[in-house]
C-alpha positions in Angstrom: 113.6 181.7 116.4 116.4 183.0 118.6 117.3 181.6 122.0 115.6 184.4 123.9 112.3 183.8 122.1 112.6 180.1 122.6 113.1 180.5 126.4 110.2 183.0 126.5 107.9 180.4 124.8 108.9 177.7 127.2 108.2 179.9 130.2 104.8 181.1 129.0 103.7 177.6 127.9 104.6 176.2 131.3 102.6 179.1 133.0 99.7 178.4 130.7 99.8 174.6 131.4 99.6 175.1 135.1 96.8 177.7 134.9 94.9 175.6 132.3 95.0 172.6 134.6 93.4 174.7 137.4 90.6 175.8 135.1 90.0 172.2 133.9 90.0 170.8 137.5 87.4 173.4 138.6 85.3 172.9 135.5 85.4 169.1 136.0 84.3 169.4 139.6 81.4 171.6 138.6 80.3 169.2 135.9 80.2 166.3 138.4 78.2 168.6 140.8 75.7 169.3 138.1 75.0 165.6 137.7 73.8 165.4 141.3 70.1 166.1 141.2 70.0 166.9 144.9 72.1 170.0 144.2 69.6 171.7 141.9 69.4 174.9 144.0 73.1 175.4 143.4 73.0 174.8 139.6 72.9 178.5 138.6 76.0 179.3 140.6 77.8 176.3 139.4 77.0 177.0 135.8 78.2 180.6 136.2 81.5 179.4 137.7 82.0 176.8 135.0 81.3 179.4 132.3 84.0 181.7 133.8 86.5 178.9 134.0 86.1 177.8 130.3 86.0 181.5 129.2 89.3 182.2 131.0 90.9 179.1 129.6 89.8 180.0 126.0 91.2 183.5 126.5 94.5 182.3 127.8 94.8 179.8 125.0 94.1 182.4 122.4 96.8 184.7 123.8 99.6 182.2 123.4 98.4 180.6 120.1 97.2 177.3 121.7 94.6 177.0 118.9 93.5 173.4 119.5 92.6 174.2 123.1 90.8 177.5 122.0 88.8 175.7 119.3 87.5 173.1 121.7 86.7 175.7 124.4 84.7 177.8 122.0 81.6 175.5 121.7 81.8 174.6 125.4 81.7 178.3 126.2 78.7 178.7 123.9 76.8 175.9 125.6 77.3 177.2 129.1 76.5 180.7 127.9 73.2 179.4 126.8 72.7 177.5 130.0 73.3 180.8 131.9 70.6 182.5 130.0 68.2 179.6 130.4 68.1 179.1 126.6 69.3 175.6 127.0 68.0 173.0 129.6 70.4 171.1 131.8 68.4 167.9 131.1 69.6 168.1 127.5 73.2 168.4 128.4 75.1 165.2 127.3 77.4 164.8 130.3 79.4 161.9 128.8 80.3 164.0 125.8 81.4 166.9 128.0 83.5 164.5 130.1 85.1 163.2 126.9 85.8 166.8 125.9 87.6 167.4 129.2 89.7 164.3 128.7 90.7 165.6 125.3 91.7 169.0 126.6 93.6 167.4 129.4 95.5 165.2 126.9 96.3 168.3 124.8 97.8 170.0 127.8 99.8 166.9 128.8 101.1 166.4 125.3 101.7 170.1 124.6 104.0 170.6 121.6 103.5 167.0 120.3 102.4 166.6 116.7 98.9 165.0 116.5 98.3 162.0 114.3 95.8 162.0 111.5 93.4 159.9 113.6 93.7 162.2 116.5 92.9 165.3 114.4 89.9 163.5 112.9 88.7 162.5 116.3 89.0 166.1 117.5 87.1 167.4 114.5 84.3 165.0 115.3 84.3 166.0 118.9 84.0 169.7 118.1 81.2 168.9 115.6 79.2 167.1 118.2 79.6 169.9 120.6 78.4 172.4 118.1 75.4 170.3 117.2 74.1 170.1 120.8 70.5 171.4 120.5 71.5 174.4 118.3 67.9 175.2 117.9 67.8 176.2 121.6 70.5 178.7 121.2 69.8 182.3 120.2 71.1 183.8 117.0 74.0 185.5 118.5 75.3 182.3 120.0 74.8 180.5 116.7 76.6 183.2 114.8 79.5 183.2 117.3 79.8 179.4 117.0 79.6 179.4 113.2 82.2 182.1 113.0 84.5 180.1 115.2 87.8 179.5 113.4 88.6 175.8 112.8 91.9 174.7 114.2 93.2 173.7 110.7 92.7 177.3 109.3 94.3 179.4 112.0 96.6 182.0 110.7 100.1 181.8 111.9 100.8 183.9 115.1 104.4 185.1 115.6 106.3 185.6 118.8 105.7 189.4 118.7 102.0 188.7 118.3 102.0 186.4 121.4 103.9 189.0 123.5 101.4 191.7 122.3 98.5 189.5 123.2 99.9 188.9 126.7 100.6 192.5 127.2 96.9 193.4 126.3 95.5 190.5 128.4 95.2 191.5 132.0 94.2 188.0 133.0 97.5 186.5 131.7 99.5 189.4 133.2 97.9 188.8 136.6 99.0 185.2 136.5 102.6 185.9 135.4 103.3 189.0 137.5 101.2 188.3 140.5 102.9 189.4 143.8 100.5 187.3 145.9 102.0 184.0 145.0 105.2 182.6 143.4 105.3 179.2 141.6 108.3 177.3 142.7 109.1 173.7 141.7 109.0 171.2 144.6 112.4 169.9 143.5 113.8 173.3 144.5 112.0 173.4 147.9 112.8 169.9 149.1 116.6 170.5 149.4 115.9 173.6 151.5 113.7 171.5 153.8 116.3 168.8 154.1 118.9 171.5 155.0 116.5 172.9 157.6 116.1 169.4 159.1 119.8 168.9 159.2 120.1 171.9 161.5 118.4 169.9 164.2 121.6 167.8 164.4 123.6 170.9 165.2 121.1 171.8 167.9 121.5 168.3 169.4 125.3 168.5 169.2 125.3 171.8 171.1 123.1 170.3 173.8 125.6 167.5 174.1 128.5 170.0 174.5 126.6 171.8 177.2 126.1 168.5 179.1 129.9 167.8 178.8 130.7 171.3 180.2 128.4 170.7 183.0 130.1 167.5 183.8 133.5 169.4 183.9 131.9 171.9 186.3 130.8 168.9 188.5 134.3 167.5 188.5 135.8 170.8 189.5 133.4 171.2 192.3 134.3 167.7 193.5 138.0 168.5 193.3 137.4 171.7 195.3 135.6 169.7 198.0 138.4 167.2 198.2 141.0 169.9 198.3 139.3 171.6 201.3 139.1 168.3 203.2 142.8 167.7 202.5 143.8 171.2 203.8 141.7 170.7 206.9 143.7 167.7 207.7 147.0 169.5 207.0 146.0 172.6 209.1 148.8 172.0 211.6 151.3 172.3 208.8 152.9 175.8 208.9 154.7 175.6 205.6 154.4 179.1 204.1 155.4 177.9 200.6 152.6 175.2 200.7 150.0 177.8 201.8 151.0 180.2 199.1 150.9 177.5 196.4 147.5 176.3 197.7 146.0 179.7 197.6 147.2 180.3 194.1 145.7 177.0 193.0 142.4 177.9 194.7 142.3 181.3 193.0 143.0 179.7 189.6 140.3 177.0 190.1 137.8 179.7 191.2 138.6 181.7 188.1 138.2 178.7 185.8 135.0 177.7 187.5 133.6 181.3 187.0 134.6 181.3 183.4 133.0 177.9 182.8 129.8 179.0 184.6 129.6 182.1 182.4 130.5 180.0 179.3 127.8 177.4 180.1 125.3 180.2 180.6 126.2 181.7 177.3 126.0 178.4 175.5 122.6 177.6 177.1 121.3 181.0 175.9 122.8 180.4 172.4 121.3 176.9 172.4 117.9 178.2 173.2 118.1 180.9 170.5 119.4 178.5 167.9 116.8 176.0 168.9 114.0 178.5 168.4 115.5 179.7 165.1 115.8 176.1 163.8 112.3 175.2 164.9 110.8 178.3 163.4 112.8 177.9 160.1 111.8 174.2 159.9 108.2 175.0 160.6 108.2 177.7 157.9 109.7 175.4 155.4 107.2 172.7 156.2 104.3 175.1 155.7 105.5 175.7 152.2 105.0 172.0 151.4 101.7 171.8 153.2 98.9 171.5 150.6 95.1 171.2 151.0 93.8 167.6 150.7 91.7 168.9 147.8 94.8 168.9 145.5 94.9 165.1 145.9 91.2 164.1 145.8 90.3 166.3 142.8 90.5 163.2 140.5 88.4 160.9 142.7 84.8 162.2 141.7 85.5 161.6 138.1 87.0 158.2 138.7 84.0 157.2 140.8 81.6 158.4 138.1 83.5 156.5 135.3 83.8 153.2 137.1 80.2 153.2 138.5 78.8 154.0 135.0 80.8 151.1 133.5 79.2 148.8 136.1 75.7 150.3 135.8 75.8 151.6 139.3 74.6 154.9 140.6 76.9 156.1 143.4 76.8 159.3 145.4 80.4 160.2 146.3 80.7 162.7 149.3 84.0 164.2 150.3 84.5 166.4 153.4 87.5 168.0 155.1 89.4 168.7 152.0 90.6 172.1 153.3 92.8 170.3 155.7 96.5 170.9 154.9 98.9 168.0 154.9 102.6 167.5 153.9 102.7 167.1 150.1 105.0 164.1 150.4 102.3 162.3 152.4 99.6 163.2 149.9 101.7 161.9 147.0 102.2 158.5 148.8 98.6 158.4 149.9 96.9 158.9 146.5 97.4 155.3 145.3 96.2 153.6 148.5 93.0 155.7 148.4 92.4 154.8 144.8 92.7 151.1 145.7 90.2 151.5 148.5 87.7 153.5 146.5 87.8 151.1 143.5 87.2 148.2 145.9 84.2 150.0 147.4 82.7 150.4 144.0 83.6 147.0 142.6 83.2 144.8 145.7 81.2 146.9 148.2 78.3 148.6 146.3 75.8 146.2 144.8 73.9 147.0 141.6 70.5 148.7 141.7 68.5 145.4 141.5 70.4 143.8 144.4 70.1 146.9 146.6 66.4 147.1 146.1 66.0 143.4 147.1 67.9 144.3 150.3 65.5 147.2 151.0 68.2 149.8 150.3 68.1 152.9 148.1 68.9 152.1 144.4 71.9 154.5 144.6 74.9 153.5 146.7 76.9 156.0 148.8 80.6 156.3 149.4 81.9 158.9 152.0 85.5 160.1 152.3 86.4 162.4 155.2 89.6 164.0 156.5 89.8 165.2 160.1 92.5 166.5 162.4 93.4 164.0 165.1 95.5 164.5 168.3 99.3 164.8 168.4 99.9 166.1 164.9 98.0 163.3 163.3 95.0 163.3 160.9 92.4 160.6 160.3 90.9 159.4 157.0 87.6 157.6 157.0 86.3 155.9 153.9 82.8 154.3 154.2 80.4 152.6 151.9 76.8 151.3 152.4 77.5 148.2 150.4 77.4 144.5 151.2 80.1 144.4 153.8 82.8 141.8 154.2 81.9 138.2 155.0 84.3 136.6 157.6 83.7 133.2 156.1 84.8 134.3 152.7 87.9 135.9 154.1 88.9 132.7 155.9 88.3 130.6 152.8 90.4 133.0 150.7 93.2 133.1 153.2 93.3 129.3 153.4 93.2 129.0 149.6 96.1 131.5 149.3 98.1 129.4 151.8 98.3 132.2 154.4 96.8 130.2 157.2 95.9 126.6 157.9 92.4 125.3 158.4 93.3 124.3 162.0 94.6 127.7 162.9 91.6 129.5 161.2 89.3 127.9 163.8 91.1 129.6 166.7 90.9 133.2 165.3 88.8 135.9 166.6 86.8 138.4 164.5 89.5 141.1 164.4 92.2 138.5 163.5 90.0 137.2 160.7 89.4 140.6 159.2 93.1 141.5 159.5 93.8 138.6 157.0 92.2 140.8 154.3 95.4 142.9 154.2 97.6 139.8 153.2 98.7 139.4 149.7 96.6 137.0 147.6 93.5 137.3 149.8 90.3 138.5 148.1 86.7 137.9 148.9 85.6 138.5 145.3 84.7 135.4 143.4 85.1 137.3 140.1 88.4 138.9 138.9 88.3 142.0 136.7 90.8 144.5 135.4 89.6 146.7 138.3 90.0 144.4 141.3 89.7 140.9 142.7 93.3 139.7 142.7 93.9 140.2 146.4 96.8 142.7 146.0 95.0 146.1 146.6 94.6 146.0 150.4 98.1 144.5 150.9 99.5 147.5 148.9 97.4 149.9 150.9 98.7 148.6 154.3 102.3 148.7 153.1 102.0 152.3 151.9 100.2 153.4 155.2 102.8 151.7 157.4 105.6 153.2 155.3 104.3 156.6 156.3 104.3 155.5 160.0 100.5 155.3 159.9 98.0 152.6 160.9 94.9 151.3 159.2 91.9 149.3 160.6 88.5 148.3 159.4 84.9 147.9 160.6 82.4 146.0 158.6 78.9 144.5 158.8 77.4 142.2 156.3 74.7 143.9 154.1 75.4 147.3 155.9 78.8 148.4 154.6 82.4 148.7 155.4 84.5 151.6 156.9 88.3 151.9 156.7 90.1 154.2 159.2 93.6 155.5 158.4 95.6 157.4 161.0 98.7 159.3 159.6 101.1 162.1 160.7 100.3 165.5 159.0 104.0 166.1 158.4 107.1 164.2 157.4 110.0 165.6 159.2 110.9 165.4 162.8 109.0 163.8 165.6 109.2 163.2 169.4 110.9 159.9 170.2 111.6 157.9 173.4 115.2 156.6 173.7 115.3 153.2 175.4 117.9 150.5 175.8 118.1 146.7 175.9 121.5 145.7 177.3 124.1 147.8 175.4 121.8 148.5 172.5 119.7 151.7 172.2 116.6 152.2 170.1 114.1 155.0 169.4 110.3 154.5 169.5 108.0 157.4 168.3 106.3 159.0 171.3 103.0 158.9 169.6 103.1 155.1 169.6 103.9 154.9 173.4 100.8 154.3 175.5 102.7 154.3 178.8 105.9 153.2 180.6 105.5 151.3 183.9 107.4 149.2 186.4 105.7 145.9 186.9 106.2 143.2 189.6 107.0 139.7 188.5 103.9 138.3 190.2 101.7 140.4 187.8 103.0 138.5 184.8 101.0 135.4 183.9 101.7 132.7 181.4 98.9 131.6 179.2 99.5 128.9 176.6 103.3 129.2 177.0 103.0 133.0 176.3 103.5 135.8 178.8 100.8 138.3 179.5 100.3 141.3 181.8 97.2 143.0 183.0 97.0 146.8 182.7 93.8 148.7 183.4 91.8 145.6 183.4 93.0 144.6 179.9 95.2 141.5 179.4 98.1 142.4 177.1 100.6 140.3 175.3 104.0 140.7 176.9 107.2 140.3 174.7 110.9 140.7 175.4 112.1 143.4 173.1 115.6 141.8 172.9 114.1 138.4 171.8 111.8 140.0 169.3 114.7 141.9 167.7 117.0 138.8 167.8 119.6 140.4 170.1 122.2 138.1 171.8 120.6 136.3 174.8 123.0 137.7 177.4 121.8 141.2 176.5 118.2 140.5 177.4 116.3 142.2 180.2 117.3 141.6 183.8 120.0 144.2 184.7 121.2 144.8 188.3 119.0 147.9 188.5 115.9 145.7 188.9 117.3 143.2 191.3 116.3 143.0 195.0 118.6 142.3 198.0 118.4 138.6 197.4 119.7 139.0 193.8 116.4 138.2 192.1 114.8 140.3 189.5 111.9 141.8 191.4 110.6 144.4 188.9 110.7 144.8 185.2 110.4 147.9 183.1 107.5 147.7 180.6 106.8 150.0 177.6 103.3 149.6 176.2 103.2 150.4 172.5 100.0 151.2 170.5 99.4 150.9 166.8 95.8 151.5 165.6 93.6 149.6 167.9 96.3 147.2 169.0 98.4 147.4 172.2 101.4 145.2 173.1 103.7 145.4 176.1 107.5 145.0 175.7 110.1 144.4 178.4 113.1 146.8 178.2 116.1 147.6 180.4 115.9 151.4 180.6 113.9 154.4 179.3 116.6 157.0 179.0 115.2 160.2 177.4 112.6 161.8 175.1 113.9 164.0 172.3 113.3 165.4 168.9 114.1 162.9 166.2 115.2 163.4 162.6 114.5 160.2 160.8 117.1 159.2 158.2 116.8 156.5 155.5 119.0 153.4 155.8 119.9 153.8 152.1 119.0 151.9 149.0 120.7 148.6 150.0 118.7 148.6 153.3 115.4 150.0 151.8 113.1 147.7 153.9 114.5 146.2 157.1 112.1 144.3 159.2 111.2 146.1 162.5 113.3 149.2 161.5 111.9 152.3 159.9 115.2 154.2 159.7 117.8 155.7 162.0 118.7 158.9 163.8 121.9 160.4 165.1 122.2 161.4 168.8 124.0 164.5 169.9 127.0 162.3 170.8 127.2 161.2 167.2 125.9 157.7 167.9 123.6 156.2 165.3 120.5 154.7 166.8 117.8 152.6 164.9 114.2 153.9 165.0 111.8 151.0 165.5 108.9 150.3 163.1 106.0 149.8 165.5 103.6 148.0 163.3 106.4 145.5 162.2 107.5 145.1 165.8 104.0 144.2 167.0 103.6 141.6 164.2 107.0 140.1 165.0 106.1 139.9 168.7 102.9 138.0 167.7 104.7 135.7 165.4 107.5 134.9 167.9 104.9 133.8 170.5 102.4 132.1 168.1 102.4 128.6 166.9 100.5 129.7 163.7 103.8 131.0 162.3 104.7 127.5 161.3 103.0 128.1 157.9 105.7 130.7 157.0 108.6 128.2 157.6 107.1 125.1 156.2 108.8 124.1 152.9 106.1 123.1 150.5 106.6 120.2 148.1 106.8 121.4 144.6 103.5 121.0 142.8 103.3 119.2 139.5 102.7 121.4 136.4 99.3 122.9 136.3 97.2 122.0 133.2 95.4 124.8 131.3 93.0 124.5 128.3 93.3 127.5 126.0 90.2 128.0 123.7 90.2 130.5 120.8 89.1 130.3 117.2 92.0 132.6 116.2 95.2 130.6 115.7 97.2 133.8 116.3 95.6 134.4 119.7 95.7 130.7 120.6 99.4 130.5 119.8 100.3 133.7 121.7 98.5 132.7 124.9 99.9 129.2 124.7 103.5 130.5 124.4 103.0 132.9 127.3 101.7 130.1 129.6 104.2 127.5 128.6 107.0 130.0 129.2 105.6 130.5 132.7 105.7 126.8 133.4 102.2 125.6 132.7 101.2 122.5 130.6 98.9 123.8 127.8 96.3 122.2 125.6 94.5 124.2 122.9 90.9 124.0 121.5 89.7 125.7 118.3 86.2 126.7 119.7 83.8 126.2 122.6 82.5 122.8 121.4 86.1 121.4 121.0 86.9 122.8 124.5 83.9 121.2 126.1 84.7 117.8 124.6 88.3 118.0 125.8 87.3 119.2 129.3 85.0 116.2 129.7 87.6 113.7 128.5 90.6 114.9 130.5 91.6 116.8 133.7 92.5 120.5 133.7 93.2 123.1 136.4 91.8 126.1 134.4 90.1 127.0 131.1 91.2 130.2 129.3 88.6 131.1 126.7 87.7 133.6 124.0 84.0 134.7 124.0 83.1 135.3 120.3 83.5 131.8 118.7 81.5 129.6 116.3 79.5 126.6 117.4 79.7 127.4 121.2 80.8 130.8 122.4 82.6 131.5 125.6 79.5 132.4 127.6 77.8 129.2 126.5 80.9 127.1 127.2 81.1 128.5 130.7 77.4 127.9 131.4 77.7 124.2 130.3 80.8 123.7 132.5 78.9 125.0 135.5 76.0 122.7 134.7 78.3 119.7 134.5 78.7 118.0 138.0 82.2 116.9 137.1 83.4 120.2 135.9 81.3 122.7 138.0 84.3 123.8 140.1 86.7 124.2 137.2 87.9 127.9 137.0 87.1 129.8 133.8 88.9 132.9 132.6 87.3 134.8 129.7 89.5 136.9 127.4 87.4 139.0 125.0 87.2 142.1 122.9 83.6 142.6 124.2 84.0 145.4 126.8 80.4 146.5 127.2 78.8 146.5 130.6 76.2 143.9 129.4 79.0 141.5 128.4 80.7 141.9 131.7 77.5 141.2 133.6 76.8 138.2 131.3 80.2 136.7 132.2 79.3 137.0 135.9 75.8 135.4 135.3 77.2 132.3 133.6 79.8 131.7 136.3 83.1 132.9 134.9 85.8 133.5 137.5 87.6 136.3 135.7 87.1 138.6 132.8 89.9 140.4 130.8 89.3 142.9 128.0 91.7 142.3 125.1 92.3 146.1 124.8 93.8 145.9 128.4 95.6 142.6 127.7 99.0 142.4 129.4 101.2 139.3 129.9 101.9 140.1 133.6 98.2 140.8 134.1 97.2 137.4 132.7 99.8 135.5 134.7 98.8 137.2 138.0 95.1 136.3 137.5 95.9 132.7 136.6 98.1 132.4 139.7 95.2 133.7 141.7 92.8 131.2 140.3 94.9 128.0 140.5 
């Protein structure tokens, strides 16, 4: 194969891969819709659309010799062709098998060009066989004939490059995708540098604005000089020196000419500045629009994920998504995907009860999770994720936070409801009493908040026991420039995003009250915490608020300047020296060495060339609370090192026993082993351990029976038990919960880091 043919194949395969993914996504979405019984009136249209998608995918695969993809598509097309003609009933459709088929197709596309193993090819043969055997008696003879005549992927005749080119030339569908004039596929990696260049132009705009200001200052100085000159000449009017008068007139004429030129130059620069500003803003907006994608591109995997996890847990969940046509910056969508996955998995695993428990609570057997996207004010959009599950119990949150060492028992008693619920976002806090591979380690919500705040967003939660939980996330629709307020504390300048500024006021000293050694101020009937921005940021004390601008005739500070910042549902007031200006801000990273600096989200460059930090509002409000709160002692207290924790490892396999023992001893634990459940029970009753790690399938006493006996023993009833097993069925998972295990790991998902994280959580 020559170089030209090789390049051609690469281009056409990449085009096919992108097109095939679109077909599979649409087909998968339709399949999930078909499973929803309440959508029966739409089934005919959905089936028609799915048939077209799989038919188009098969045709595209055939054109470029993707025989594995074509062979799998053929029986799928036959099935949906029969469904279209009502020769095959939807109730007979094995949804799990179809989903498995889609997973196989997706893997083929992802691993395009990779040679399949023998086991993979055998698995693919079996999958195709099962598809062909789906109620063949219900299909008409033409469909059976078409299916039987389908070429097996092992017996395809070799198709050459000229054949592929000929196929493409004769296939209007492929031609339309490759030569379409409506759209052009461009890699994001090529677009992002253009966007960055467009953003950099803003600095040029700001620099020109600074030059205009400087020229205007020169004009002011000239005008001042002219005025002084006229006054001087008025005093010297009795002087009749002709030479002096002539020189003075020449100077005046020169100054007038320079002043006129400067005025014209200033006017021209202002006009150029306006034109350049409009050009930059239009160019930047056009570039941003290229990277704006509908939310649907991010959420397309969520329905399948909800289906798979809920089926594993024997739960029926209706997943409703709305507002997916909303367009958001692709970079935000990329960062947002993982946090939403965390929240949805938590809703399924922790929020929604199983059918039996829901019926006991007078709820419908099927749970419901709703995800919506809506435009908010000031270039923001709001995400709302709700479930009708069990809600979050405040007592459980407090207990988990105390156990994780995030708060003391004494401090917990003083917290209000909102403060208690906010603890759920701290690392290590989980209300689940059972840890699984899906959730329960107390990391998910901590990660969610970090991601949201990294995007300059806010997150808050509403919950009611036995009614459900709702998460609200507020985020900017674009990552680029934003409006910012320039303010100062002493000689230091900072930028705060305008969207986080509630108001700027001058307050009298008498309006400031001290409550429990902490300053507060009342605004609109609400008492707000009042912090000194300089103190919160750790600036030198002599730079703190209290400049001459705010002093009265007696030299006392009569008024202070207050900026009220808002983040989510929280408002905090900060004392500053001066609010200087509002301007467009281009946020720049601090670099890899300063990837995450407390209270700072980045920096920007003023027109003068001065670098100014941009404040991270959420961080700032937390810092203000910590600096004024006695609760912060828990973060500075040095804990006395604990003695080694003791773990009892139980497994009838010497290999597994030794492996786990070595992992735990390397991590610093003291380990004792037991050869089966009976041995473990005897050792647990005769000694003291902090945790039992046990296999399930063992002689004499299996892991479930061991756990049950431990829970029935008054001395051992609180001892944590972690089950590690090859039994991954839903029934085994539920059995583990019933007997009182604290965590359950499937051996196929076994990972050393995973094991150590769970153990750390339990003890």
